[in-house]
A tleap script that builds the chain and sets N, CA, C and O, in Angstrom:
source leaprc.protein.ff14SB
mol = sequence {
  NMET HIE ILE ASN LEU PRO GLU LYS ARG TYR
  TYR SER ILE GLY GLU VAL ALA GLU ALA PHE
  LYS VAL ASN ALA SER LEU ILE ARG PHE TRP
  GLU LYS GLU PHE ASP VAL ILE LYS PRO LYS
  LYS ASN ALA LYS GLY ASN ARG LYS PHE THR
  PRO GLU ASP ILE LYS ASN LEU GLU LEU ILE
  TYR HIE LEU VAL LYS GLU ARG GLY PHE THR
  LEU GLU GLY ALA LYS ILE HIE LEU LYS GLU
  GLU LYS GLN LYS THR LEU SER ASN PHE GLU
  ILE ILE ARG LYS LEU GLU SER VAL LYS ALA
  GLU LEU ILE ASN LEU LYS ASN GLN CLEU
}
set mol.1.N position { 4.200 -21.723 -23.741 }
set mol.1.CA position { 5.945 -22.516 -23.374 }
set mol.1.C position { 5.851 -22.199 -22.176 }
set mol.1.O position { 5.174 -21.177 -22.059 }
set mol.2.N position { 6.322 -22.717 -20.944 }
set mol.2.CA position { 7.136 -22.811 -19.706 }
set mol.2.C position { 8.653 -23.113 -20.492 }
set mol.2.O position { 8.942 -23.882 -21.408 }
set mol.3.N position { 9.512 -22.092 -19.654 }
set mol.3.CA position { 10.752 -22.082 -19.467 }
set mol.3.C position { 11.801 -22.859 -18.532 }
set mol.3.O position { 12.237 -22.234 -17.565 }
set mol.4.N position { 12.192 -24.036 -18.725 }
set mol.4.CA position { 12.465 -24.369 -17.084 }
set mol.4.C position { 13.894 -24.530 -17.157 }
set mol.4.O position { 14.547 -25.359 -17.791 }
set mol.5.N position { 14.267 -23.602 -16.408 }
set mol.5.CA position { 16.373 -23.097 -16.057 }
set mol.5.C position { 15.664 -23.076 -14.554 }
set mol.5.O position { 14.551 -22.842 -14.084 }
set mol.6.N position { 17.341 -23.567 -13.959 }
set mol.6.CA position { 18.157 -23.340 -12.651 }
set mol.6.C position { 18.188 -22.406 -12.410 }
set mol.6.O position { 18.692 -21.611 -13.203 }
set mol.7.N position { 17.589 -21.903 -10.992 }
set mol.7.CA position { 18.514 -20.097 -10.497 }
set mol.7.C position { 20.009 -20.350 -10.803 }
set mol.7.O position { 20.843 -21.083 -10.272 }
set mol.8.N position { 20.059 -19.483 -11.852 }
set mol.8.CA position { 21.893 -18.953 -12.137 }
set mol.8.C position { 21.649 -17.786 -12.035 }
set mol.8.O position { 20.468 -17.440 -12.056 }
set mol.9.N position { 22.989 -16.533 -11.849 }
set mol.9.CA position { 22.953 -16.023 -12.383 }
set mol.9.C position { 23.105 -15.649 -14.271 }
set mol.9.O position { 22.428 -14.916 -14.993 }
set mol.10.N position { 24.077 -16.367 -14.509 }
set mol.10.CA position { 24.417 -16.540 -15.398 }
set mol.10.C position { 23.938 -18.348 -16.890 }
set mol.10.O position { 24.721 -19.291 -17.005 }
set mol.11.N position { 23.245 -18.300 -17.303 }
set mol.11.CA position { 23.233 -19.458 -18.744 }
set mol.11.C position { 24.132 -19.164 -19.722 }
set mol.11.O position { 24.155 -18.027 -20.193 }
set mol.12.N position { 24.704 -19.814 -20.014 }
set mol.12.CA position { 25.302 -20.547 -21.663 }
set mol.12.C position { 24.359 -20.262 -22.741 }
set mol.12.O position { 23.192 -20.369 -22.364 }
set mol.13.N position { 24.494 -19.949 -23.902 }
set mol.13.CA position { 23.444 -20.129 -25.104 }
set mol.13.C position { 23.055 -21.596 -25.154 }
set mol.13.O position { 21.869 -21.923 -25.136 }
set mol.14.N position { 24.115 -22.551 -25.222 }
set mol.14.CA position { 23.587 -23.967 -25.130 }
set mol.14.C position { 22.125 -24.569 -24.527 }
set mol.14.O position { 21.197 -25.331 -24.800 }
set mol.15.N position { 22.743 -23.441 -23.275 }
set mol.15.CA position { 21.291 -23.612 -21.782 }
set mol.15.C position { 19.813 -22.971 -22.697 }
set mol.15.O position { 18.667 -23.407 -22.586 }
set mol.16.N position { 20.091 -22.295 -23.227 }
set mol.16.CA position { 19.125 -20.362 -23.395 }
set mol.16.C position { 18.529 -21.381 -24.612 }
set mol.16.O position { 17.300 -21.435 -24.650 }
set mol.17.N position { 19.401 -22.352 -25.804 }
set mol.17.CA position { 18.744 -22.954 -26.400 }
set mol.17.C position { 18.170 -24.341 -26.783 }
set mol.17.O position { 17.806 -24.767 -27.880 }
set mol.18.N position { 18.196 -24.942 -25.517 }
set mol.18.CA position { 17.668 -26.355 -24.975 }
set mol.18.C position { 16.627 -25.500 -24.426 }
set mol.18.O position { 15.605 -26.100 -24.758 }
set mol.19.N position { 16.219 -24.317 -23.698 }
set mol.19.CA position { 14.732 -24.455 -22.857 }
set mol.19.C position { 13.592 -24.288 -23.764 }
set mol.19.O position { 12.446 -24.736 -23.801 }
set mol.20.N position { 14.535 -23.214 -24.732 }
set mol.20.CA position { 13.368 -22.620 -25.402 }
set mol.20.C position { 12.968 -23.910 -26.758 }
set mol.20.O position { 11.957 -23.937 -27.460 }
set mol.21.N position { 14.119 -24.844 -26.772 }
set mol.21.CA position { 14.064 -25.427 -27.779 }
set mol.21.C position { 14.166 -25.072 -29.446 }
set mol.21.O position { 13.382 -25.263 -30.376 }
set mol.22.N position { 15.126 -24.640 -29.383 }
set mol.22.CA position { 15.802 -23.874 -30.841 }
set mol.22.C position { 16.604 -23.777 -30.696 }
set mol.22.O position { 17.079 -23.869 -29.564 }
set mol.23.N position { 17.487 -23.452 -32.052 }
set mol.23.CA position { 19.026 -23.527 -31.571 }
set mol.23.C position { 19.307 -22.318 -31.385 }
set mol.23.O position { 18.586 -21.404 -30.986 }
set mol.24.N position { 20.868 -22.327 -31.819 }
set mol.24.CA position { 21.318 -21.407 -30.698 }
set mol.24.C position { 21.572 -19.527 -31.815 }
set mol.24.O position { 21.620 -18.311 -31.629 }
set mol.25.N position { 21.650 -20.571 -32.921 }
set mol.25.CA position { 21.801 -19.448 -33.976 }
set mol.25.C position { 20.475 -18.414 -34.557 }
set mol.25.O position { 20.337 -17.484 -35.352 }
set mol.26.N position { 19.352 -19.487 -33.307 }
set mol.26.CA position { 18.441 -17.915 -33.660 }
set mol.26.C position { 18.280 -17.189 -31.885 }
set mol.26.O position { 17.729 -16.261 -31.293 }
set mol.27.N position { 18.787 -17.848 -31.744 }
set mol.27.CA position { 18.973 -17.144 -29.869 }
set mol.27.C position { 20.147 -15.962 -29.827 }
set mol.27.O position { 20.223 -15.055 -28.999 }
set mol.28.N position { 21.135 -16.249 -31.064 }
set mol.28.CA position { 22.142 -15.305 -31.482 }
set mol.28.C position { 21.495 -14.212 -32.211 }
set mol.28.O position { 21.390 -13.042 -31.845 }
set mol.29.N position { 21.038 -14.799 -33.385 }
set mol.29.CA position { 20.285 -14.147 -34.880 }
set mol.29.C position { 19.089 -13.205 -33.497 }
set mol.29.O position { 19.585 -12.079 -33.438 }
set mol.30.N position { 18.250 -13.234 -32.814 }
set mol.30.CA position { 17.262 -12.372 -32.015 }
set mol.30.C position { 18.040 -11.451 -31.045 }
set mol.30.O position { 17.296 -10.547 -30.665 }
set mol.31.N position { 19.386 -11.362 -30.469 }
set mol.31.CA position { 20.339 -10.881 -30.254 }
set mol.31.C position { 21.044 -9.744 -31.380 }
set mol.31.O position { 21.745 -8.804 -31.005 }
set mol.32.N position { 20.804 -9.950 -32.418 }
set mol.32.CA position { 21.513 -9.184 -33.326 }
set mol.32.C position { 20.382 -8.161 -33.477 }
set mol.32.O position { 20.618 -6.965 -33.309 }
set mol.33.N position { 19.020 -8.656 -33.827 }
set mol.33.CA position { 17.302 -8.064 -33.395 }
set mol.33.C position { 17.104 -7.102 -32.653 }
set mol.33.O position { 17.213 -5.876 -32.629 }
set mol.34.N position { 16.821 -7.855 -32.114 }
set mol.34.CA position { 16.393 -6.724 -30.562 }
set mol.34.C position { 17.330 -6.084 -29.679 }
set mol.34.O position { 18.466 -6.558 -29.712 }
set mol.35.N position { 17.178 -5.358 -29.092 }
set mol.35.CA position { 18.663 -4.167 -28.203 }
set mol.35.C position { 18.693 -5.035 -26.956 }
set mol.35.O position { 19.599 -5.637 -26.381 }
set mol.36.N position { 16.449 -4.789 -26.574 }
set mol.36.CA position { 16.408 -5.353 -25.430 }
set mol.36.C position { 17.433 -6.989 -25.059 }
set mol.36.O position { 17.268 -7.459 -23.933 }
set mol.37.N position { 18.168 -7.547 -25.783 }
set mol.37.CA position { 19.269 -8.764 -25.267 }
set mol.37.C position { 20.281 -8.316 -25.788 }
set mol.37.O position { 20.513 -8.099 -26.977 }
set mol.38.N position { 21.163 -8.110 -24.528 }
set mol.38.CA position { 21.968 -7.725 -24.597 }
set mol.38.C position { 23.495 -9.067 -23.095 }
set mol.38.O position { 24.062 -8.548 -22.134 }
set mol.39.N position { 23.595 -10.005 -23.336 }
set mol.39.CA position { 24.417 -11.061 -22.858 }
set mol.39.C position { 26.305 -11.093 -22.567 }
set mol.39.O position { 27.218 -11.325 -23.359 }
set mol.40.N position { 26.314 -10.916 -21.808 }
set mol.40.CA position { 27.280 -10.325 -21.480 }
set mol.40.C position { 28.334 -11.141 -21.756 }
set mol.40.O position { 28.129 -12.237 -21.236 }
set mol.41.N position { 30.317 -11.065 -22.873 }
set mol.41.CA position { 30.857 -12.064 -23.034 }
set mol.41.C position { 31.609 -12.078 -21.889 }
set mol.41.O position { 31.821 -11.177 -21.077 }
set mol.42.N position { 32.119 -13.618 -21.938 }
set mol.42.CA position { 33.747 -13.159 -21.452 }
set mol.42.C position { 34.668 -13.608 -22.677 }
set mol.42.O position { 34.371 -13.695 -23.868 }
set mol.43.N position { 35.955 -13.886 -21.981 }
set mol.43.CA position { 37.167 -13.556 -22.724 }
set mol.43.C position { 37.231 -14.408 -24.258 }
set mol.43.O position { 37.893 -13.841 -25.128 }
set mol.44.N position { 36.776 -15.335 -24.517 }
set mol.44.CA position { 36.429 -16.358 -25.120 }
set mol.44.C position { 35.256 -15.726 -26.119 }
set mol.44.O position { 34.944 -16.209 -27.207 }
set mol.45.N position { 34.656 -14.499 -25.489 }
set mol.45.CA position { 34.035 -14.384 -26.635 }
set mol.45.C position { 32.082 -15.395 -26.297 }
set mol.45.O position { 31.044 -15.096 -26.886 }
set mol.46.N position { 32.221 -16.404 -25.329 }
set mol.46.CA position { 31.084 -16.799 -24.857 }
set mol.46.C position { 29.952 -16.384 -24.770 }
set mol.46.O position { 30.148 -16.207 -23.568 }
set mol.47.N position { 28.940 -16.056 -24.899 }
set mol.47.CA position { 28.033 -15.511 -24.552 }
set mol.47.C position { 27.301 -15.559 -23.274 }
set mol.47.O position { 26.164 -16.003 -23.432 }
set mol.48.N position { 27.560 -15.275 -22.174 }
set mol.48.CA position { 26.198 -15.288 -20.746 }
set mol.48.C position { 25.680 -14.980 -20.848 }
set mol.48.O position { 25.947 -13.804 -21.094 }
set mol.49.N position { 23.837 -15.337 -20.884 }
set mol.49.CA position { 23.003 -14.526 -20.545 }
set mol.49.C position { 21.929 -14.803 -19.225 }
set mol.49.O position { 21.539 -15.902 -18.830 }
set mol.50.N position { 21.507 -13.161 -18.556 }
set mol.50.CA position { 20.623 -12.607 -17.576 }
set mol.50.C position { 20.122 -13.811 -17.270 }
set mol.50.O position { 20.653 -14.815 -17.744 }
set mol.51.N position { 19.200 -13.887 -16.566 }
set mol.51.CA position { 17.652 -14.110 -15.889 }
set mol.51.C position { 16.775 -12.747 -17.212 }
set mol.51.O position { 16.028 -12.767 -18.190 }
set mol.52.N position { 17.712 -11.498 -16.134 }
set mol.52.CA position { 16.332 -10.076 -17.097 }
set mol.52.C position { 17.062 -10.854 -18.548 }
set mol.52.O position { 16.077 -10.708 -19.273 }
set mol.53.N position { 17.911 -11.443 -19.296 }
set mol.53.CA position { 18.000 -11.397 -21.023 }
set mol.53.C position { 17.153 -12.783 -20.777 }
set mol.53.O position { 16.442 -12.848 -21.779 }
set mol.54.N position { 16.939 -13.637 -20.161 }
set mol.54.CA position { 15.664 -14.844 -20.480 }
set mol.54.C position { 14.173 -14.345 -20.215 }
set mol.54.O position { 13.135 -15.002 -20.289 }
set mol.55.N position { 14.305 -13.361 -19.973 }
set mol.55.CA position { 12.446 -13.070 -19.364 }
set mol.55.C position { 12.113 -12.447 -20.969 }
set mol.55.O position { 11.142 -12.673 -21.691 }
set mol.56.N position { 13.661 -11.334 -21.273 }
set mol.56.CA position { 13.164 -10.580 -22.475 }
set mol.56.C position { 12.917 -11.834 -23.791 }
set mol.56.O position { 12.010 -11.832 -24.623 }
set mol.57.N position { 14.128 -12.931 -23.631 }
set mol.57.CA position { 13.824 -14.017 -24.685 }
set mol.57.C position { 12.683 -14.535 -24.944 }
set mol.57.O position { 12.184 -14.769 -26.045 }
set mol.58.N position { 12.149 -14.768 -23.599 }
set mol.58.CA position { 10.921 -15.076 -23.549 }
set mol.58.C position { 9.757 -14.170 -23.782 }
set mol.58.O position { 8.718 -14.830 -23.759 }
set mol.59.N position { 9.594 -13.171 -23.952 }
set mol.59.CA position { 8.565 -12.136 -24.306 }
set mol.59.C position { 8.864 -12.088 -25.782 }
set mol.59.O position { 7.832 -11.839 -26.405 }
set mol.60.N position { 9.900 -12.238 -26.545 }
set mol.60.CA position { 9.969 -12.070 -27.963 }
set mol.60.C position { 9.612 -14.173 -28.294 }
set mol.60.O position { 8.761 -14.375 -29.160 }
set mol.61.N position { 10.026 -15.026 -27.858 }
set mol.61.CA position { 9.674 -15.578 -28.287 }
set mol.61.C position { 7.632 -15.974 -27.887 }
set mol.61.O position { 7.056 -16.944 -28.381 }
set mol.62.N position { 7.207 -15.340 -27.298 }
set mol.62.CA position { 6.230 -15.161 -26.918 }
set mol.62.C position { 5.648 -14.262 -27.948 }
set mol.62.O position { 4.729 -13.835 -27.249 }
set mol.63.N position { 5.539 -13.830 -28.755 }
set mol.63.CA position { 5.065 -12.698 -29.698 }
set mol.63.C position { 5.500 -13.203 -30.763 }
set mol.63.O position { 4.567 -13.448 -31.527 }
set mol.64.N position { 6.740 -13.542 -31.274 }
set mol.64.CA position { 7.406 -14.115 -32.833 }
set mol.64.C position { 6.526 -15.649 -33.108 }
set mol.64.O position { 5.768 -15.699 -34.077 }
set mol.65.N position { 6.678 -16.816 -32.236 }
set mol.65.CA position { 6.518 -17.948 -32.073 }
set mol.65.C position { 5.381 -18.330 -31.746 }
set mol.65.O position { 4.845 -19.223 -32.402 }
set mol.66.N position { 4.725 -17.739 -30.633 }
set mol.66.CA position { 3.262 -18.416 -30.316 }
set mol.66.C position { 2.202 -17.461 -30.766 }
set mol.66.O position { 1.238 -17.947 -31.358 }
set mol.67.N position { 2.257 -15.857 -30.519 }
set mol.67.CA position { 1.211 -14.952 -31.324 }
set mol.67.C position { 1.431 -14.732 -33.085 }
set mol.67.O position { 0.611 -14.082 -33.733 }
set mol.68.N position { 2.496 -15.291 -33.640 }
set mol.68.CA position { 3.065 -14.643 -35.126 }
set mol.68.C position { 2.939 -13.674 -35.132 }
set mol.68.O position { 1.935 -13.096 -35.550 }
set mol.69.N position { 4.235 -13.005 -34.522 }
set mol.69.CA position { 3.670 -11.755 -35.231 }
set mol.69.C position { 5.668 -11.818 -35.995 }
set mol.69.O position { 6.650 -12.473 -35.647 }
set mol.70.N position { 5.462 -10.865 -37.016 }
set mol.70.CA position { 6.642 -10.478 -37.807 }
set mol.70.C position { 7.445 -9.906 -36.613 }
set mol.70.O position { 7.074 -9.409 -35.550 }
set mol.71.N position { 9.227 -10.248 -37.382 }
set mol.71.CA position { 9.790 -9.348 -36.340 }
set mol.71.C position { 9.722 -7.671 -36.072 }
set mol.71.O position { 9.669 -7.164 -34.951 }
set mol.72.N position { 9.735 -6.933 -37.345 }
set mol.72.CA position { 9.552 -6.316 -37.774 }
set mol.72.C position { 8.692 -6.473 -36.318 }
set mol.72.O position { 9.319 -6.579 -35.265 }
set mol.73.N position { 7.046 -6.481 -36.341 }
set mol.73.CA position { 5.511 -6.427 -36.000 }
set mol.73.C position { 6.232 -5.979 -34.182 }
set mol.73.O position { 6.026 -4.898 -33.631 }
set mol.74.N position { 7.090 -7.178 -33.559 }
set mol.74.CA position { 7.510 -7.450 -32.211 }
set mol.74.C position { 8.150 -6.572 -31.700 }
set mol.74.O position { 8.054 -6.316 -30.500 }
set mol.75.N position { 9.177 -5.735 -32.772 }
set mol.75.CA position { 10.044 -4.603 -32.061 }
set mol.75.C position { 9.432 -3.889 -31.620 }
set mol.75.O position { 9.580 -3.472 -30.471 }
set mol.76.N position { 8.227 -3.401 -32.710 }
set mol.76.CA position { 7.593 -1.734 -32.774 }
set mol.76.C position { 6.882 -2.173 -31.546 }
set mol.76.O position { 7.085 -1.541 -30.510 }
set mol.77.N position { 5.924 -3.368 -31.548 }
set mol.77.CA position { 5.202 -3.675 -30.191 }
set mol.77.C position { 5.753 -4.031 -28.935 }
set mol.77.O position { 4.957 -4.394 -28.070 }
set mol.78.N position { 7.421 -3.984 -28.564 }
set mol.78.CA position { 8.088 -4.321 -28.214 }
set mol.78.C position { 8.302 -2.734 -27.466 }
set mol.78.O position { 8.313 -2.373 -26.289 }
set mol.79.N position { 8.400 -2.293 -28.265 }
set mol.79.CA position { 8.872 -0.932 -28.290 }
set mol.79.C position { 7.508 0.598 -27.663 }
set mol.79.O position { 7.939 1.532 -26.987 }
set mol.80.N position { 6.746 0.557 -27.864 }
set mol.80.CA position { 5.484 1.292 -28.088 }
set mol.80.C position { 4.524 0.913 -26.875 }
set mol.80.O position { 3.749 1.720 -26.361 }
set mol.81.N position { 4.718 -0.853 -26.350 }
set mol.81.CA position { 4.080 -1.320 -24.937 }
set mol.81.C position { 4.684 -1.754 -24.284 }
set mol.81.O position { 3.929 -1.679 -23.315 }
set mol.82.N position { 5.917 -2.431 -23.749 }
set mol.82.CA position { 6.702 -3.000 -23.294 }
set mol.82.C position { 6.583 -3.063 -22.281 }
set mol.82.O position { 7.228 -4.011 -21.832 }
set mol.83.N position { 5.752 -2.216 -21.134 }
set mol.83.CA position { 5.384 -2.484 -19.746 }
set mol.83.C position { 4.041 -2.566 -19.687 }
set mol.83.O position { 3.414 -2.424 -18.637 }
set mol.84.N position { 3.428 -2.838 -21.002 }
set mol.84.CA position { 1.824 -3.529 -20.464 }
set mol.84.C position { 2.134 -4.552 -20.953 }
set mol.84.O position { 2.019 -5.485 -20.159 }
set mol.85.N position { 2.677 -4.976 -22.447 }
set mol.85.CA position { 3.383 -6.571 -22.569 }
set mol.85.C position { 3.690 -7.550 -21.628 }
set mol.85.O position { 3.239 -8.695 -21.644 }
set mol.86.N position { 4.640 -6.982 -20.617 }
set mol.86.CA position { 5.478 -7.768 -20.050 }
set mol.86.C position { 4.495 -7.928 -19.232 }
set mol.86.O position { 4.330 -9.116 -18.954 }
set mol.87.N position { 3.398 -6.852 -18.472 }
set mol.87.CA position { 3.322 -7.374 -17.309 }
set mol.87.C position { 1.521 -8.324 -17.869 }
set mol.87.O position { 0.874 -9.039 -17.103 }
set mol.88.N position { 1.185 -8.054 -19.132 }
set mol.88.CA position { 0.391 -9.101 -19.729 }
set mol.88.C position { 0.677 -10.608 -19.720 }
set mol.88.O position { -0.050 -11.516 -19.317 }
set mol.89.N position { 2.042 -10.671 -20.319 }
set mol.89.CA position { 2.961 -11.429 -20.524 }
set mol.89.C position { 3.232 -12.526 -19.209 }
set mol.89.O position { 2.835 -13.686 -19.318 }
set mol.90.N position { 3.930 -12.066 -17.984 }
set mol.90.CA position { 3.862 -12.098 -16.614 }
set mol.90.C position { 2.167 -12.961 -16.437 }
set mol.90.O position { 2.007 -13.961 -15.737 }
set mol.91.N position { 1.216 -12.377 -17.134 }
set mol.91.CA position { -0.206 -12.834 -16.246 }
set mol.91.C position { -0.187 -14.086 -17.132 }
set mol.91.O position { 0.646 -14.980 -16.984 }
set mol.92.N position { -0.610 -14.092 -17.539 }
set mol.92.CA position { -0.788 -15.311 -18.898 }
set mol.92.C position { 0.391 -16.604 -18.285 }
set mol.92.O position { -0.150 -17.701 -18.147 }
set mol.93.N position { 1.749 -16.557 -17.959 }
set mol.93.CA position { 2.933 -17.157 -17.347 }
set mol.93.C position { 2.416 -18.099 -16.430 }
set mol.93.O position { 2.503 -19.323 -16.331 }
set mol.94.N position { 1.697 -16.959 -15.605 }
set mol.94.CA position { 1.361 -17.790 -13.699 }
set mol.94.C position { 0.102 -18.150 -14.202 }
set mol.94.O position { 0.237 -19.363 -14.045 }
set mol.95.N position { -1.030 -18.030 -14.691 }
set mol.95.CA position { -2.365 -18.536 -14.818 }
set mol.95.C position { -2.004 -19.893 -15.776 }
set mol.95.O position { -2.610 -20.952 -15.611 }
set mol.96.N position { -1.225 -19.770 -16.525 }
set mol.96.CA position { -0.538 -21.249 -17.153 }
set mol.96.C position { -0.468 -22.550 -16.556 }
set mol.96.O position { -0.874 -23.663 -16.893 }
set mol.97.N position { 0.670 -21.730 -14.782 }
set mol.97.CA position { 1.427 -22.473 -14.269 }
set mol.97.C position { 0.530 -22.417 -13.462 }
set mol.97.O position { 0.812 -23.358 -12.720 }
set mol.98.N position { -0.780 -21.764 -12.901 }
set mol.98.CA position { -1.703 -22.282 -11.591 }
set mol.98.C position { -3.081 -23.699 -13.142 }
set mol.98.O position { -3.808 -24.574 -12.671 }
set mol.99.N position { -3.047 -23.605 -13.716 }
set mol.99.CA position { -3.580 -24.160 -14.550 }
set mol.99.C position { -3.062 -25.922 -15.240 }
set mol.99.O position { -4.034 -26.664 -15.386 }
set mol.100.N position { -2.213 -26.306 -15.479 }
set mol.100.CA position { -1.026 -27.494 -15.441 }
set mol.100.C position { -1.755 -28.060 -13.861 }
set mol.100.O position { -2.475 -29.034 -13.644 }
set mol.101.N position { -1.107 -26.774 -12.727 }
set mol.101.CA position { -1.420 -27.226 -10.995 }
set mol.101.C position { -2.289 -27.886 -11.534 }
set mol.101.O position { -2.026 -29.081 -11.670 }
set mol.102.N position { -3.441 -27.461 -11.972 }
set mol.102.CA position { -5.117 -28.138 -11.608 }
set mol.102.C position { -5.049 -29.273 -12.153 }
set mol.102.O position { -5.448 -30.315 -11.633 }
set mol.103.N position { -4.223 -29.105 -13.918 }
set mol.103.CA position { -4.656 -30.670 -14.410 }
set mol.103.C position { -3.982 -31.857 -13.594 }
set mol.103.O position { -4.487 -32.958 -13.374 }
set mol.104.N position { -2.735 -31.399 -13.191 }
set mol.104.CA position { -2.353 -32.426 -12.409 }
set mol.104.C position { -2.743 -32.525 -10.973 }
set mol.104.O position { -2.165 -33.359 -10.275 }
set mol.105.N position { -3.351 -32.019 -10.635 }
set mol.105.CA position { -4.240 -32.482 -9.111 }
set mol.105.C position { -5.066 -33.089 -9.873 }
set mol.105.O position { -4.941 -34.314 -9.858 }
set mol.106.N position { -6.026 -32.593 -10.667 }
set mol.106.CA position { -7.398 -33.538 -11.254 }
set mol.106.C position { -6.503 -35.214 -12.172 }
set mol.106.O position { -7.143 -36.135 -12.680 }
set mol.107.N position { -5.307 -35.137 -12.125 }
set mol.107.CA position { -5.164 -36.201 -12.665 }
set mol.107.C position { -4.529 -37.487 -12.215 }
set mol.107.O position { -4.160 -38.578 -12.649 }
set mol.108.N position { -4.634 -36.392 -10.517 }
set mol.108.CA position { -3.654 -37.630 -9.376 }
set mol.108.C position { -4.799 -37.966 -8.905 }
set mol.108.O position { -4.703 -39.006 -8.254 }
set mol.109.N position { -6.536 -37.272 -8.971 }
set mol.109.CA position { -8.009 -37.538 -8.269 }
set mol.109.C position { -8.154 -39.252 -8.833 }
set mol.109.O position { -9.148 -39.916 -8.540 }
savepdb mol mol.pdb
quit
């Protein structure tokens, strides 16, 4: 899954939920379950997610929704192999982007 969000410092929970095509309640649930997601909260208590939070959410989404990990399995995987998983995840995302571009070029021919 490729997330299309504009370059910003902070994203609202609605923007994040819409980008991942999930309910905001799932984002709040993952925030409670995973320590790596720490959005800032304003005076009203509204969550503001940073680009780093978005990367972590993408990784969690990949593990849970795409690879079928349980929440506990994803937590363990993140703790034990976070750096390796993150680099592999970034490589996969770049390759998917290249593939999409190549398909687009092929369709234009």
